C-alpha positions in Angstrom: 45.2 -7.1 9.4 47.8 -9.6 8.1 48.5 -12.9 9.9 51.9 -11.5 11.1 50.2 -8.3 12.5 47.6 -10.4 14.3 50.3 -12.6 15.8 52.2 -9.5 17.1 48.9 -8.2 18.5 48.3 -11.6 20.3 51.7 -11.4 21.8 51.1 -7.8 23.0 47.8 -8.8 24.6 49.5 -11.8 26.4 52.0 -9.3 27.9 49.4 -6.6 28.7 50.0 -5.7 32.4 46.3 -5.5 33.2 44.6 -8.0 30.9 47.5 -10.3 30.0 48.3 -13.9 30.9 50.0 -14.3 34.3 52.4 -16.9 33.1 53.5 -14.9 30.0 53.9 -11.8 32.2 56.3 -13.6 34.5 58.7 -14.6 31.7 61.9 -13.0 30.7 64.7 -13.7 28.1 66.3 -16.4 30.3 63.1 -18.2 31.2 62.0 -18.3 27.6 65.3 -19.4 26.1 65.0 -23.1 27.0 61.6 -23.2 25.2 63.2 -21.6 22.1 65.8 -24.3 22.0 63.2 -27.0 22.5 61.0 -25.6 19.7 64.0 -25.6 17.3 64.5 -29.3 18.1 60.9 -30.1 17.5 61.2 -28.5 14.1 64.1 -30.7 13.4 62.2 -33.7 14.6 59.2 -33.0 12.3 61.6 -32.7 9.3 63.3 -35.9 10.3 59.9 -37.7 10.3 58.9 -36.1 7.1 55.6 -34.8 8.7 54.8 -31.6 6.9 51.7 -31.0 8.9 53.6 -31.2 12.1 56.4 -29.1 10.6 53.9 -26.3 9.9 52.8 -26.3 13.6 56.3 -26.5 14.9 57.5 -23.7 12.7 54.6 -21.6 14.2 55.8 -22.5 17.7 59.3 -21.5 16.8 58.1 -18.2 15.2 56.2 -17.5 18.4 59.5 -17.7 20.3 61.0 -15.1 18.1 57.9 -12.9 18.6 58.1 -13.4 22.4 61.8 -12.3 22.6 61.2 -9.4 20.3 58.2 -8.3 22.5 60.4 -8.5 25.6 63.0 -6.3 23.9 60.4 -3.8 22.7 59.1 -3.4 26.3 62.7 -2.5 27.4 63.0 0.0 24.5 65.8 -2.0 22.9 64.3 -3.1 19.6 61.0 -4.6 18.2 60.0 -7.4 15.7 60.2 -5.0 12.8 63.9 -4.2 13.6 64.6 -8.0 13.8 63.1 -8.5 10.4 64.8 -5.5 8.9 68.1 -6.6 10.3 67.7 -10.0 8.8 66.7 -8.6 5.4 69.8 -6.4 5.4 72.1 -9.3 6.4 70.7 -11.7 3.7 71.2 -9.0 1.0 74.7 -8.3 2.2 75.7 -11.9 2.3 74.1 -12.8 -1.1 75.8 -10.3 -3.4 75.5 -12.9 -6.2 71.7 -12.6 -5.9 71.2 -8.9 -4.9 74.3 -7.5 -6.5 76.8 -8.1 -9.3 79.0 -10.8 -7.8 79.3 -14.2 -9.5 79.6 -17.7 -7.9 80.2 -20.9 -9.8 78.1 -23.3 -7.6 76.8 -24.0 -4.1 80.2 -24.9 -2.8 81.7 -21.6 -4.0 78.7 -19.8 -2.4 79.3 -21.6 0.9 82.9 -20.5 0.9 82.0 -16.9 0.0 79.4 -16.9 2.8 81.9 -18.1 5.4 84.4 -15.6 4.2 81.8 -12.8 4.5 80.9 -13.9 8.0 84.6 -14.0 8.9 85.0 -10.4 7.7 82.0 -9.3 9.8 83.4 -11.0 12.8 86.8 -9.4 12.3 85.1 -6.0 12.7 83.6 -7.0 16.1 85.8 -9.7 17.6 89.5 -10.6 17.9 89.6 -14.4 18.5 88.8 -17.1 15.9 86.5 -18.9 18.4 84.6 -15.8 19.5 80.8 -15.7 19.2 80.3 -19.5 19.2 77.3 -19.8 21.6 78.0 -21.8 24.7 74.3 -22.9 24.7 74.7 -25.0 21.6 74.4 -28.8 22.0 77.8 -30.1 22.9 78.4 -32.1 19.7 77.3 -29.2 17.5 79.5 -26.7 19.4 82.5 -29.0 19.4 82.2 -29.4 15.6 81.8 -25.7 15.1 84.9 -25.0 17.3 86.9 -27.4 15.1 85.6 -25.8 12.0 86.6 -22.3 13.2 90.1 -23.4 14.2 90.5 -25.1 10.9 90.0 -21.8 9.1 93.1 -20.4 10.6 95.1 -23.5 9.9 94.8 -25.4 13.1 93.6 -28.8 11.8 94.5 -32.3 10.7 95.4 -32.6 7.1 92.7 -35.3 6.4 90.3 -37.8 7.9 93.0 -40.5 8.0 95.0 -38.2 10.4 92.0 -37.7 12.6 91.5 -41.5 12.7 95.1 -41.9 14.0 94.3 -39.3 16.6 91.2 -41.2 17.5 93.3 -44.3 18.1 95.5 -42.3 20.4 92.6 -40.9 22.4 91.1 -44.4 22.7 94.4 -45.7 24.1 94.5 -42.8 26.6 90.9 -43.6 27.7 91.7 -47.3 28.2 94.7 -46.3 30.3 92.6 -44.0 32.5 90.0 -46.8 32.9 92.7 -49.2 34.0 94.4 -46.8 36.5 92.4 -46.9 39.7 94.4 -44.1 41.2 93.4 -41.7 38.5 89.7 -41.6 39.4 86.6 -40.9 37.5 87.6 -37.3 36.6 90.4 -38.6 34.5 88.1 -41.1 32.7 85.6 -38.3 32.0 88.4 -36.0 30.6 89.7 -38.7 28.3 86.2 -39.7 27.2 85.5 -36.0 26.4 88.7 -35.9 24.3 87.6 -38.9 22.4 84.2 -37.5 21.7 85.7 -34.2 20.7 88.0 -36.0 18.2 84.9 -37.8 16.9 83.3 -34.5 16.0 86.4 -33.5 14.1 86.3 -36.8 12.2 82.7 -36.1 11.3 83.7 -32.6 10.1 86.4 -34.1 7.8 83.9 -36.6 6.5 81.4 -33.7 5.9 78.9 -35.3 8.3 76.9 -33.4 10.8 77.8 -35.0 14.1 74.6 -33.9 15.9 72.4 -35.2 13.1 74.4 -38.5 12.8 74.0 -39.2 16.5 70.3 -38.2 16.5 69.7 -40.7 13.7 71.7 -43.4 15.4 69.7 -42.9 18.6 66.5 -43.1 16.5 67.7 -46.3 15.0 68.5 -47.8 18.4 65.1 -46.8 19.7 63.3 -48.3 16.7 65.2 -51.6 17.1 64.8 -51.8 20.8 61.1 -51.2 20.6 60.9 -54.0 18.0 62.8 -56.3 20.4 60.3 -55.4 23.1 57.4 -56.2 20.8 58.9 -59.6 19.8 59.5 -60.4 23.5 55.9 -59.4 24.4 54.6 -61.7 21.6 56.5 -64.5 23.3 55.1 -63.5 26.7 58.4 -62.1 27.9 59.8 -58.8 29.0 63.4 -57.5 28.6 64.1 -57.7 32.3 62.9 -61.3 32.4 65.5 -62.7 30.0 69.3 -62.9 30.0 71.7 -60.8 27.9 72.3 -63.6 25.4 68.5 -63.8 24.7 68.3 -60.1 24.3 71.2 -60.1 21.9 69.6 -62.9 19.8 66.4 -60.9 19.5 68.4 -57.8 18.7 70.2 -59.6 15.8 66.9 -61.0 14.6 65.5 -57.4 14.4 68.6 -56.3 12.5 68.3 -59.1 10.0 64.6 -58.4 9.5 65.4 -54.7 8.8 68.2 -55.7 6.4 65.8 -58.1 4.5 63.2 -55.4 3.9 
């Protein structure tokens, strides 16, 4: 028995109505979906940390999510894991004619363009709108950037990053106006802040930066620096809530300077 066959057998046993696990038997697509998303992020986290041992484990957890969903579908008579794998093989061969056929591509950039064109043709056969089939469950930054990318393919876009920066200034001014107008309320502030964030994702797209990844790395940097501030304060017998803002800022700048000097 191969490792994959054994994994499928384990999944079948977990879902066995008589001998299975009560928790696994209670699950359905909707209850498992959040775990699938969580496991995908844990894979990304292991990659970000460069921990290949952890990556192996997290990829296993993510694979188990695929197996779980496939098992649920198989029980309903919809499809099984073999059908998932076969569909993927067919799609990869279809979308890589330069590898499995006679097509030629000059470089990775040309291949990316061909890939997107192929996906667009496939979508055209199934959908009508340019923004169709973008999952609503994507993280907000990632979904916003993808919406902008799709709209750009049909010509709805800024000409360059400089134009997006100008739009960013406009959105910032509108947010400041909403913040200063007491009669507009928090809903208006939220709307203008959302517009500002959405424009930021389009700036990231024009700069060829993944907005989700950039923010994740910025958050990790903030966390690293704040923990360093806490450590320095602790060494001095202090805690963050026991000092004023100016002291915290001084420690923060010290940490930044120490990082820059490394």
